[in-house]
Backbone as CSV, one residue per row, in Angstrom:
resi,resn,N_x,N_y,N_z,CA_x,CA_y,CA_z,C_x,C_y,C_z
1,MET,141.447,41.037,67.841,142.577,41.597,67.129,142.115,42.772,66.282
2,LEU,142.958,43.747,66.167,142.637,44.935,65.398,142.648,44.616,63.924
3,LYS,141.700,45.148,63.230,141.630,44.967,61.800,142.616,45.895,61.111
4,ARG,142.767,45.691,59.794,143.728,46.448,59.003,143.447,47.944,59.040
5,LYS,142.132,48.331,58.935,141.791,49.749,58.909,142.061,50.427,60.236
6,HIS,141.954,49.681,61.304,142.260,50.236,62.606,143.745,50.554,62.716
7,TYR,144.583,49.640,62.171,146.034,49.898,62.170,146.373,51.153,61.380
8,ILE,145.712,51.283,60.254,145.959,52.450,59.416,145.581,53.732,60.154
9,ALA,144.426,53.753,60.844,143.966,54.938,61.589,144.939,55.263,62.708
10,LEU,145.439,54.233,63.399,146.364,54.451,64.495,147.658,55.059,63.982
11,ILE,148.154,54.558,62.834,149.402,55.069,62.259,149.219,56.532,61.864
12,LEU,148.064,56.868,61.299,147.822,58.255,60.893,147.812,59.190,62.102
13,ILE,147.202,58.780,63.194,147.152,59.600,64.404,148.555,59.862,64.929
14,VAL,149.392,58.786,64.937,150.767,58.923,65.436,151.527,59.906,64.554
15,VAL,151.343,59.749,63.227,152.040,60.638,62.301,151.623,62.086,62.529
16,VAL,150.281,62.339,62.740,149.783,63.708,62.964,150.374,64.298,64.230
17,VAL,150.463,63.486,65.276,151.010,63.976,66.543,152.464,64.344,66.382
18,VAL,153.233,63.474,65.665,154.662,63.735,65.473,154.841,65.005,64.669
19,VAL,154.008,65.170,63.631,154.110,66.362,62.788,153.813,67.625,63.585
20,LEU,152.781,67.557,64.447,152.422,68.715,65.254,153.556,69.111,66.193
21,PHE,154.206,68.131,66.747,155.327,68.438,67.641,156.496,69.051,66.873
22,LYS,156.638,68.707,65.606,157.746,69.199,64.822,157.466,70.570,64.223
23,LEU,156.183,70.955,64.098,155.843,72.238,63.498,156.207,73.399,64.400
24,PRO,156.496,74.583,63.800,156.747,75.794,64.626,155.495,76.188,65.420
25,GLY,155.709,76.929,66.494,154.592,77.324,67.368,153.540,78.140,66.644
26,GLN,153.967,79.047,65.744,153.019,79.899,65.027,152.126,79.070,64.119
27,THR,152.725,78.076,63.475,151.962,77.212,62.580,150.966,76.380,63.352
28,VAL,151.368,75.875,64.519,150.458,75.096,65.377,149.279,75.941,65.799
29,GLY,149.515,77.203,66.125,148.409,78.095,66.543,147.401,78.290,65.438
30,LYS,147.931,78.484,64.183,147.028,78.668,63.062,146.191,77.423,62.819
31,LEU,146.846,76.254,62.960,146.148,74.990,62.766,145.034,74.828,63.786
32,LYS,145.304,75.202,65.034,144.306,75.113,66.093,143.094,76.003,65.772
33,LEU,143.407,77.204,65.244,142.313,78.112,64.879,141.443,77.530,63.781
34,ALA,142.123,76.878,62.809,141.376,76.270,61.708,140.480,75.158,62.210
35,ILE,141.025,74.306,63.067,140.236,73.198,63.610,139.060,73.734,64.424
36,THR,139.330,74.780,65.235,138.261,75.388,66.042,137.166,75.965,65.163
37,GLY,137.563,76.554,64.008,136.584,77.104,63.076,135.676,76.038,62.516
38,LEU,136.241,74.821,62.334,135.414,73.730,61.831,134.319,73.322,62.822
39,PHE,134.648,73.356,64.117,133.701,72.892,65.144,132.880,74.029,65.762
40,LEU,133.203,75.312,65.409,132.519,76.455,66.025,131.003,76.474,65.772
41,PRO,130.532,76.210,64.520,129.076,76.219,64.309,128.345,75.238,65.202
42,ALA,128.907,74.044,65.349,128.256,73.043,66.203,128.238,73.496,67.652
43,MET,129.372,74.104,68.094,129.447,74.577,69.475,128.464,75.720,69.695
44,SER,128.343,76.636,68.685,127.400,77.756,68.810,125.966,77.255,68.888
45,THR,125.666,76.241,68.058,124.311,75.675,68.074,123.991,75.066,69.424
46,ALA,124.966,74.363,69.980,124.748,73.755,71.301,124.554,74.819,72.366
47,GLY,125.375,75.903,72.277,125.221,76.989,73.261,123.888,77.679,73.144
48,ALA,123.497,77.927,71.887,122.198,78.566,71.674,121.072,77.699,72.213
49,ALA,121.206,76.392,72.022,120.183,75.477,72.537,120.114,75.558,74.051
50,ARG,121.295,75.640,74.701,121.301,75.749,76.168,120.661,77.068,76.620
51,ASP,120.999,78.187,75.926,120.413,79.492,76.280,118.903,79.493,76.095
52,LEU,118.468,78.897,74.960,117.032,78.857,74.695,116.306,78.051,75.748
53,SER,116.944,76.932,76.138,116.336,76.104,77.187,116.227,76.878,78.485
54,GLY,117.304,77.629,78.819,117.279,78.417,80.051,116.224,79.497,80.008
55,LYS,116.128,80.203,78.844,115.134,81.263,78.714,113.725,80.708,78.765
56,THR,113.544,79.532,78.151,112.212,78.905,78.196,111.825,78.582,79.624
57,GLY,112.789,78.065,80.411,112.516,77.773,81.819,112.159,79.029,82.587
58,GLN,112.896,80.133,82.295,112.588,81.397,82.962,111.208,81.905,82.576
59,ALA,110.848,81.729,81.284,109.533,82.166,80.828,108.434,81.393,81.527
60,LEU,108.627,80.071,81.649,107.637,79.251,82.340,107.533,79.650,83.806
61,THR,108.653,79.930,84.422,108.649,80.363,85.818,107.930,81.707,85.964
62,SER,108.192,82.636,85.055,107.546,83.944,85.113,106.041,83.818,84.942
63,LYS,105.588,82.946,84.060,104.151,82.747,83.869,103.495,82.226,85.142
64,GLY,104.155,81.259,85.768,103.619,80.746,87.030,103.580,81.814,88.107
65,GLU,104.634,82.639,88.136,104.681,83.720,89.105,103.573,84.734,88.830
66,LEU,103.340,85.016,87.542,102.259,85.944,87.185,100.903,85.393,87.614
67,LEU,100.692,84.111,87.429,99.430,83.504,87.863,99.260,83.627,89.374
68,ARG,100.367,83.383,90.092,100.298,83.502,91.556,99.991,84.935,91.977
69,GLN,100.665,85.895,91.334,100.434,87.298,91.658,99.006,87.726,91.295
70,ASN,98.512,87.209,90.170,97.151,87.528,89.754,96.136,87.016,90.767
71,ASP,96.372,85.807,91.254,95.475,85.251,92.263,95.530,86.066,93.553
72,GLN,96.733,86.484,93.928,96.881,87.300,95.125,96.185,88.649,94.968
73,LEU,96.353,89.273,93.794,95.699,90.558,93.539,94.181,90.412,93.543
74,ARG,93.686,89.296,93.036,92.249,89.077,93.030,91.708,88.980,94.464
75,ARG,92.448,88.265,95.312,92.025,88.172,96.718,92.079,89.542,97.386
76,GLU,93.158,90.287,97.128,93.272,91.621,97.716,92.165,92.537,97.212
77,ASN,91.787,92.375,95.952,90.709,93.179,95.386,89.388,92.881,96.093
78,GLN,89.138,91.606,96.364,87.921,91.237,97.086,87.931,91.825,98.503
79,GLU,89.105,91.769,99.139,89.212,92.343,100.479,88.966,93.845,100.452
80,LEU,89.526,94.524,99.430,89.324,95.971,99.317,87.859,96.302,99.064
81,LYS,87.170,95.486,98.256,85.748,95.704,98.015,84.957,95.579,99.312
82,PHE,85.303,94.555,100.102,84.613,94.372,101.380,84.888,95.551,102.311
83,GLN,86.147,95.987,102.355,86.486,97.138,103.188,85.763,98.393,102.707
84,LEU,85.624,98.535,101.383,84.906,99.677,100.830,83.441,99.646,101.229
85,GLN,82.835,98.461,101.209,81.452,98.331,101.646,81.322,98.700,103.119
86,GLN,82.261,98.220,103.933,82.242,98.577,105.348,82.388,100.085,105.526
87,PHE,83.309,100.679,104.754,83.515,102.120,104.849,82.254,102.877,104.449
88,ALA,81.586,102.400,103.373,80.349,103.052,102.931,79.277,102.960,104.000
89,ALA,79.166,101.775,104.648,78.172,101.612,105.700,78.470,102.535,106.881
90,ILE,79.753,102.616,107.245,80.138,103.488,108.358,79.890,104.946,107.994
91,THR,80.202,105.309,106.734,79.978,106.681,106.289,78.501,107.045,106.344
92,ASN,77.648,106.123,105.864,76.207,106.381,105.896,75.702,106.510,107.326
93,GLU,76.214,105.651,108.201,75.798,105.718,109.603,76.243,107.031,110.231
94,ASN,77.476,107.439,109.935,77.963,108.716,110.473,77.130,109.883,109.947
95,ALA,76.727,109.787,108.665,75.908,110.852,108.079,74.550,110.929,108.780
96,ARG,73.968,109.753,109.033,72.671,109.740,109.731,72.814,110.308,111.137
97,LEU,73.877,109.883,111.836,74.071,110.380,113.198,74.343,111.880,113.198
98,THR,75.117,112.338,112.211,75.380,113.775,112.104,74.098,114.538,111.866
99,GLN,73.235,113.979,111.022,71.956,114.623,110.758,71.101,114.658,112.022
100,LEU,71.121,113.549,112.750,70.352,113.505,113.996,70.850,114.546,114.984
101,LEU,72.165,114.571,115.167,72.731,115.512,116.133,72.568,116.949,115.657
102,GLY,72.664,117.143,114.325,72.437,118.484,113.790,71.014,118.940,114.004
103,TRP,70.057,118.024,113.824,68.649,118.373,114.062,68.431,118.661,115.540
104,GLN,69.082,117.863,116.381,68.975,118.090,117.816,69.450,119.498,118.168
105,HIS,70.571,119.903,117.597,71.118,121.221,117.901,70.176,122.334,117.418
106,LYS,69.613,122.178,116.232,68.755,123.203,115.671,67.421,123.283,116.411
107,ALA,66.905,122.113,116.822,65.583,122.087,117.426,65.577,122.600,118.857
108,ALA,66.729,122.651,119.503,66.845,123.176,120.866,66.028,122.379,121.873
109,TRP,65.850,121.072,121.633,65.271,120.173,122.625,66.406,119.348,123.230
110,HIS,66.091,118.704,124.355,67.054,117.777,124.956,66.711,116.368,124.487
111,PHE,67.692,115.705,123.878,67.459,114.371,123.339,68.542,113.405,123.795
112,LYS,68.205,112.133,123.707,69.169,111.057,123.891,69.150,110.207,122.630
113,ALA,70.295,110.135,121.942,70.369,109.326,120.728,70.315,107.847,121.084
114,ALA,69.611,107.063,120.278,69.450,105.629,120.537,69.485,104.862,119.234
115,ARG,69.844,103.600,119.337,69.870,102.698,118.183,68.727,101.698,118.299
116,VAL,68.094,101.408,117.171,67.031,100.410,117.147,67.665,99.025,117.201
117,LEU,67.273,98.240,118.214,67.834,96.908,118.395,67.038,95.831,117.687
118,ALA,65.713,95.924,117.750,64.873,94.852,117.208,63.464,95.359,116.967
119,ARG,62.730,94.585,116.161,61.317,94.831,115.924,60.535,93.615,116.376
120,ASP,59.309,93.843,116.834,58.445,92.752,117.236,57.844,92.121,115.982
121,PRO,58.128,90.822,115.709,57.588,90.195,114.493,56.062,90.230,114.434
122,ALA,55.415,90.212,115.595,53.955,90.207,115.609,53.376,91.574,115.261
123,SER,54.170,92.618,115.404,53.698,93.969,115.074,54.859,94.751,114.478
124,TRP,55.308,94.304,113.314,56.541,94.791,112.704,56.559,96.304,112.522
125,TRP,55.419,96.873,112.106,55.370,98.301,111.830,54.927,99.107,113.048
126,ARG,54.720,98.471,114.186,54.094,99.156,115.307,54.991,99.355,116.515
127,THR,55.954,98.486,116.741,56.828,98.614,117.910,58.273,98.292,117.545
128,VAL,59.200,98.947,118.234,60.623,98.634,118.116,61.241,98.676,119.503
129,GLN,62.409,98.079,119.618,63.163,98.121,120.870,64.426,98.929,120.648
130,ILE,64.740,99.836,121.578,65.924,100.687,121.449,66.886,100.417,122.601
131,ASP,68.131,100.863,122.442,69.191,100.472,123.375,69.440,101.483,124.496
132,VAL,68.463,102.256,124.888,68.590,103.157,126.037,67.420,102.903,126.981
133,GLY,67.647,103.228,128.271,66.612,102.989,129.266,66.660,103.993,130.395
134,THR,66.154,103.585,131.541,66.036,104.498,132.676,67.389,105.007,133.159
135,ARG,68.410,104.185,133.018,69.735,104.647,133.462,70.264,105.760,132.564
136,ASP,69.664,105.910,131.382,70.045,106.983,130.451,69.108,108.175,130.563
137,GLY,68.196,108.143,131.532,67.263,109.242,131.704,65.966,109.074,130.946
138,ILE,65.737,107.898,130.353,64.521,107.645,129.572,63.369,107.288,130.508
139,SER,62.202,107.823,130.203,61.010,107.533,131.013,59.868,107.107,130.103
140,ASN,58.870,106.473,130.679,57.694,106.072,129.908,57.032,107.292,129.260
141,ASN,56.495,107.071,128.067,55.742,108.085,127.306,56.628,109.179,126.710
142,ALA,57.948,109.036,126.785,58.840,110.031,126.187,58.693,109.999,124.665
143,PRO,58.556,111.149,124.012,58.457,111.185,122.547,59.730,110.655,121.894
144,VAL,59.557,109.939,120.795,60.671,109.385,120.023,60.589,109.938,118.606
145,LEU,61.702,110.482,118.109,61.726,111.119,116.798,62.884,110.610,115.957
146,THR,62.814,110.911,114.667,63.956,110.764,113.772,64.373,112.168,113.342
147,ALA,65.361,112.253,112.470,65.777,113.567,111.977,64.673,114.229,111.177
148,GLU,63.727,113.429,110.644,62.656,113.986,109.816,61.427,114.380,110.627
149,GLY,61.108,113.625,111.676,59.898,113.948,112.418,59.552,112.915,113.468
150,LEU,58.354,113.041,114.033,57.889,112.187,115.124,57.739,110.746,114.653
151,ALA,58.216,109.800,115.482,58.110,108.375,115.164,57.179,107.646,116.123
152,GLY,57.138,108.059,117.386,56.290,107.381,118.364,56.617,107.848,119.760
153,ARG,56.374,106.973,120.731,56.693,107.286,122.127,57.126,106.015,122.835
154,VAL,57.853,106.199,123.939,58.291,105.056,124.745,57.083,104.490,125.484
155,SER,56.811,103.217,125.248,55.688,102.581,125.936,56.122,101.845,127.194
156,LEU,57.386,101.401,127.230,57.890,100.713,128.420,59.395,100.930,128.493
157,ALA,59.827,101.660,129.527,61.255,101.957,129.708,61.868,100.965,130.682
158,GLY,62.835,100.190,130.219,63.592,99.311,131.089,64.864,99.984,131.544
159,GLU,65.706,99.247,132.247,66.932,99.852,132.764,67.924,100.159,131.641
160,THR,68.083,99.216,130.708,69.078,99.400,129.652,68.474,99.454,128.247
161,SER,67.197,99.149,128.114,66.534,99.212,126.813,65.069,99.581,127.020
162,SER,64.432,99.996,125.939,63.037,100.446,126.043,62.263,100.005,124.817
163,GLN,60.950,99.864,125.005,60.052,99.550,123.902,59.368,100.819,123.435
164,VAL,59.293,100.969,122.112,58.707,102.167,121.522,57.491,101.777,120.693
165,ILE,56.358,102.425,120.945,55.170,102.247,120.132,55.187,103.316,119.043
166,LEU,54.974,102.897,117.794,55.152,103.789,116.648,53.831,104.385,116.185
167,LEU,53.938,105.509,115.488,52.764,106.089,114.852,52.183,105.075,113.863
168,GLY,50.872,104.939,113.889,50.217,103.919,113.070,49.699,102.770,113.893
169,ASP,50.161,102.657,115.141,49.597,101.659,116.036,48.232,102.157,116.518
170,PRO,47.196,101.293,116.531,45.863,101.730,116.967,45.833,102.284,118.386
171,ASN,46.810,101.867,119.198,46.830,102.322,120.587,47.526,103.665,120.772
172,LEU,48.056,104.224,119.692,48.724,105.514,119.796,47.968,106.556,118.992
173,ARG,47.414,107.531,119.687,46.729,108.645,119.034,47.408,109.941,119.471
174,VAL,47.530,110.865,118.516,48.273,112.094,118.768,47.425,113.291,118.346
175,ALA,47.261,114.245,119.272,46.577,115.498,118.921,47.468,116.272,117.956
176,ALA,46.883,116.673,116.829,47.676,117.291,115.771,47.062,118.597,115.309
177,MET,47.888,119.464,114.741,47.454,120.724,114.169,48.052,120.873,112.774
178,VAL,47.223,121.272,111.809,47.657,121.502,110.438,48.157,122.937,110.328
179,GLU,48.889,123.221,109.292,49.421,124.569,109.076,48.338,125.652,109.085
180,ASN,47.146,125.292,108.639,46.076,126.299,108.586,45.323,126.410,109.916
181,LYS,45.914,125.889,110.993,45.396,126.002,112.358,44.271,125.020,112.678
182,GLU,43.885,124.177,111.753,42.851,123.188,112.056,43.463,122.052,112.877
183,THR,42.673,121.483,113.772,43.166,120.441,114.671,42.394,119.148,114.468
184,GLY,43.045,118.042,114.779,42.431,116.725,114.678,43.249,115.707,115.444
185,ILE,42.996,114.429,115.179,43.676,113.344,115.881,44.345,112.428,114.858
186,ILE,45.635,112.167,115.066,46.363,111.204,114.238,46.005,109.804,114.712
187,MET,45.543,108.956,113.767,45.129,107.594,114.089,45.759,106.628,113.083
188,VAL,45.472,105.328,113.259,45.980,104.335,112.329,45.310,104.522,110.984
189,ASP,46.054,104.242,109.919,45.514,104.377,108.567,44.746,103.115,108.204
190,SER,43.431,103.132,108.386,42.610,101.957,108.115,42.425,101.710,106.628
191,SER,42.597,102.747,105.805,42.368,102.599,104.373,43.535,101.930,103.656
192,ASP,44.721,102.010,104.206,45.894,101.406,103.571,46.836,100.887,104.651
193,PRO,46.460,99.777,105.302,47.257,99.291,106.437,48.627,98.762,106.042
194,GLN,48.854,98.526,104.726,50.142,98.002,104.291,51.200,99.085,104.155
195,ASP,50.781,100.355,104.153,51.732,101.462,104.023,52.063,101.980,105.406
196,GLU,53.250,101.632,105.898,53.619,102.000,107.271,53.831,103.489,107.446
197,ASN,53.954,104.227,106.351,54.192,105.668,106.448,52.934,106.500,106.263
198,MET,51.765,105.845,106.245,50.524,106.562,106.054,49.632,106.411,107.277
199,VAL,49.101,107.529,107.769,48.167,107.521,108.900,46.974,108.411,108.552
200,ASP,45.945,108.332,109.392,44.760,109.176,109.212,44.799,110.366,110.151
201,LEU,44.254,111.469,109.689,44.008,112.627,110.547,42.500,112.799,110.606
202,GLY,41.927,112.368,111.722,40.479,112.388,111.860,39.972,113.505,112.747
203,TYR,38.621,113.576,112.857,37.946,114.547,113.710,38.193,115.993,113.266
204,LEU,38.414,116.170,111.972,38.470,117.531,111.440,37.044,118.034,111.214
205,ALA,36.869,119.342,111.217,35.527,119.928,111.031,34.989,119.589,109.636
206,GLY,33.657,119.577,109.532,33.027,119.259,108.260,33.382,120.242,107.169
207,ASN,33.590,121.489,107.513,33.963,122.518,106.535,35.476,122.729,106.480
208,SER,36.225,121.680,106.819,37.691,121.780,106.857,38.246,122.204,105.504
209,GLN,39.294,123.007,105.552,39.958,123.511,104.360,41.345,122.868,104.161
210,VAL,41.569,121.734,104.818,42.867,121.070,104.653,43.006,120.617,103.203
211,LYS,44.217,120.673,102.699,44.464,120.278,101.318,45.837,119.637,101.200
212,GLU,46.064,119.023,100.087,47.317,118.318,99.830,48.507,119.260,99.978
213,GLY,49.550,118.766,100.643,50.791,119.519,100.767,50.954,120.268,102.071
214,LEU,49.881,120.409,102.865,50.004,121.117,104.146,50.730,120.238,105.164
215,ASN,51.603,120.850,105.947,52.339,120.132,106.975,51.500,119.972,108.236
216,VAL,51.759,118.876,108.957,51.028,118.556,110.179,52.027,118.429,111.321
217,PHE,51.671,119.005,112.483,52.534,119.003,113.664,51.743,118.531,114.876
218,THR,52.477,118.202,115.941,51.784,117.893,117.191,51.134,119.167,117.739
219,TRP,49.963,118.990,118.351,49.204,120.123,118.876,49.664,120.487,120.281
220,GLY,50.067,119.481,121.060,50.503,119.736,122.431,49.388,119.681,123.448
221,GLU,48.196,119.228,123.039,47.064,119.162,123.953,46.632,117.708,124.147
222,GLY,46.296,117.370,125.371,45.695,116.074,125.651,46.577,114.874,125.430
223,GLY,47.878,115.009,125.572,48.752,113.858,125.359,50.126,114.071,125.937
224,TYR,51.079,113.301,125.391,52.438,113.296,125.919,53.406,114.091,125.053
225,PHE,52.922,114.730,123.994,53.810,115.364,123.026,53.743,116.874,123.124
226,SER,54.895,117.504,123.138,54.956,118.960,123.107,54.443,119.468,121.767
227,ALA,54.013,120.696,121.717,53.515,121.273,120.470,54.658,121.542,119.504
228,GLY,54.352,121.422,118.217,55.306,121.805,117.199,56.198,120.713,116.667
229,LEU,56.044,119.454,117.137,56.859,118.365,116.594,56.335,118.000,115.198
230,PRO,57.188,117.956,114.193,56.719,117.636,112.841,56.232,116.193,112.741
231,ILE,55.100,116.001,112.095,54.514,114.662,111.937,54.546,114.206,110.488
232,GLY,53.946,115.014,109.599,53.884,114.579,108.212,53.236,115.630,107.329
233,LYS,52.762,115.182,106.155,52.201,116.083,105.155,50.871,115.518,104.659
234,ILE,49.880,116.392,104.485,48.566,115.988,103.996,48.699,115.440,102.573
235,VAL,48.081,114.276,102.334,48.060,113.672,101.005,46.743,113.968,100.297
236,ASP,45.625,113.742,100.992,44.297,114.042,100.444,43.304,114.045,101.600
237,SER,42.058,114.354,101.330,41.026,114.404,102.369,39.673,114.027,101.776
238,LYS,38.732,113.689,102.654,37.376,113.336,102.221,36.395,113.666,103.342
239,LYS,35.128,113.839,102.961,34.081,114.136,103.917,33.497,112.833,104.456
240,ASN,33.163,112.835,105.719,32.529,111.681,106.363,31.235,112.106,107.034
241,ASP,30.398,111.116,107.371,29.159,111.365,108.141,28.307,112.448,107.490
242,ASN,28.072,112.257,106.177,27.223,113.215,105.459,27.765,114.647,105.533
243,GLY,29.089,114.758,105.542,29.696,116.075,105.541,29.865,116.695,106.896
244,LEU,29.555,115.956,107.974,29.682,116.530,109.321,31.143,116.590,109.769
245,THR,31.953,115.664,109.300,33.381,115.647,109.658,34.219,115.422,108.401
246,THR,35.500,115.704,108.545,36.452,115.499,107.452,37.597,114.619,107.952
247,GLU,38.074,113.777,107.076,39.215,112.922,107.398,40.270,113.081,106.313
248,ALA,41.520,113.192,106.723,42.618,113.367,105.767,43.642,112.253,105.946
249,ARG,44.330,111.955,104.880,45.447,111.018,104.968,46.743,111.816,105.069
250,VAL,47.631,111.330,105.931,48.894,112.034,106.198,50.055,111.069,105.965
251,ARG,50.994,111.497,105.148,52.219,110.709,104.980,53.256,111.199,105.980
252,LEU,53.737,110.272,106.805,54.666,110.626,107.875,56.020,111.061,107.308
253,PHE,56.652,112.019,108.017,58.014,112.415,107.662,59.010,111.316,108.023
254,ALA,58.832,110.711,109.197,59.728,109.637,109.636,59.480,108.396,108.783
255,ARG,60.547,107.742,108.354,60.435,106.535,107.534,60.393,105.317,108.449
256,MET,59.192,104.839,108.704,59.000,103.772,109.691,59.633,102.448,109.275
257,GLY,59.746,102.222,107.996,60.280,100.949,107.549,61.785,100.828,107.621
258,SER,62.481,101.916,107.888,63.949,101.878,107.896,64.523,102.594,109.114
259,LEU,63.873,102.438,110.245,64.378,103.067,111.474,65.646,102.358,111.932
260,GLU,66.708,103.129,112.104,67.959,102.579,112.623,68.439,103.358,113.839
261,GLU,68.420,104.676,113.759,68.754,105.519,114.905,67.599,106.479,115.158
262,VAL,67.317,106.741,116.425,66.233,107.645,116.796,66.710,108.564,117.913
263,LEU,65.893,109.565,118.221,66.152,110.491,119.320,64.994,110.406,120.297
264,VAL,65.328,110.234,121.555,64.308,110.175,122.601,64.335,111.495,123.356
265,MET,63.170,112.157,123.454,63.104,113.437,124.142,63.185,113.218,125.648
266,LEU,64.047,113.970,126.291,64.236,113.852,127.734,63.348,114.854,128.470
267,PRO,63.052,114.612,129.722,62.238,115.555,130.514,62.883,116.935,130.560
268,GLY,62.049,117.978,130.686,62.538,119.343,130.787,62.914,119.915,129.456
269,GLU,62.155,119.551,128.385,62.476,120.051,127.053,62.309,121.558,126.980
270,LEU,63.012,122.176,126.058,62.945,123.611,125.859,61.923,123.938,124.786
271,THR,61.668,125.220,124.625,60.766,125.633,123.552,61.377,125.267,122.220
272,PRO,60.669,124.526,121.352,61.252,124.045,120.105,61.465,125.144,119.084
273,ALA,62.494,124.964,118.302,62.761,125.842,117.168,62.254,125.163,115.912
274,PRO,62.133,125.887,114.784,61.625,125.265,113.559,62.457,124.065,113.142
275,ALA,61.775,122.996,112.777,62.470,121.791,112.340,63.014,121.988,110.934
276,PRO,64.144,121.342,110.599,64.739,121.510,109.274,64.005,120.704,108.228
277,ASN,64.355,120.951,106.960,63.868,120.198,105.820,62.350,120.277,105.658
278,LEU,61.726,121.332,106.131,60.295,121.513,105.964,60.042,122.807,105.214
279,PRO,59.011,122.841,104.383,58.706,124.078,103.657,58.407,125.219,104.609
280,ALA,58.939,126.390,104.313,58.683,127.547,105.163,57.216,127.942,105.060
281,SER,56.632,128.316,106.195,55.222,128.707,106.193,54.975,129.654,107.340
282,ASN,54.248,130.731,107.054,53.916,131.690,108.103,52.810,131.182,109.005
283,SER,52.142,130.111,108.538,51.002,129.618,109.310,51.351,128.445,110.185
284,ARG,52.662,128.174,110.350,53.055,127.055,111.201,52.602,127.318,112.628
285,PRO,52.058,126.287,113.329,51.576,126.494,114.698,52.699,126.884,115.628
286,LYS,52.440,127.807,116.501,53.433,128.253,117.462,53.553,127.228,118.579
287,ALA,54.801,126.999,118.993,55.019,126.024,120.051,54.654,126.617,121.396
288,THR,54.143,125.796,122.253,53.818,126.221,123.604,54.581,125.348,124.582
289,THR,54.973,125.932,125.686,55.701,125.211,126.707,54.836,125.061,127.940
290,THR,54.669,123.818,128.338,53.848,123.528,129.515,54.739,123.403,130.719
291,LYS,54.468,124.155,131.725,55.274,124.115,132.937,54.867,122.905,133.773
292,LYS,55.844,122.156,134.175,55.570,120.982,135.000,55.641,121.364,136.470
293,LYS,54.688,120.852,137.194,54.672,121.141,138.621,55.529,120.140,139.380
């Protein structure tokens, strides 16, 4: 059963409704505005709370999206770095090949460009394998050069690849001429076998005048190499056999430890022109051309 206060509340509600129906329309409108004004702050607070909640959700979503985008950009950055490294490697290779082909053009010899495929672990500084062979016109004993100078000769030409014996191998000796016209033999560097770019120039005269800085070229006598191929530069010299002979150390122009591309001289070479990147000298040996029968 309803209590007394409930009856009183019900009677008041009925009275308010009856009064509202009896009031003029303008008065009812004003009353509605007043009642709405009483509840407006609470409604505004609730709306603001809903907006804040929505904005907070959007902020959280944006942060997650930023993290995802950051992770994606980081991956793309790594990919771009890798592509940049590849581009740098390709650029360096193109530069080396351009230098090789440019030297070929200037030197006026016939060459076949080749790539170094492998080195023999048992003789790391002495032999390499290249990717050209007899089908490319390569023959045994063909001189092998880099853009800087002589590297060795073909010791065994296969159909599609060849083995190259390098300067510094005891089995490879080259007749050489110094800028001052003195001649000798390029041999393995017995005094410093760990330096792949150093060789000996032996059998020089006892009164030899060779000195540091003079350039050394192939002589063109008694071997497989045409005259005038650049070999290296004199580092120092010493007297041997009580002064009867002189021996000099020569630093090779070709960098034996980093051979990647080489040039193989083909049969029927032309008279060589001066090689690039060498100091000018009036005493450079003149090239000679040997006619093949």
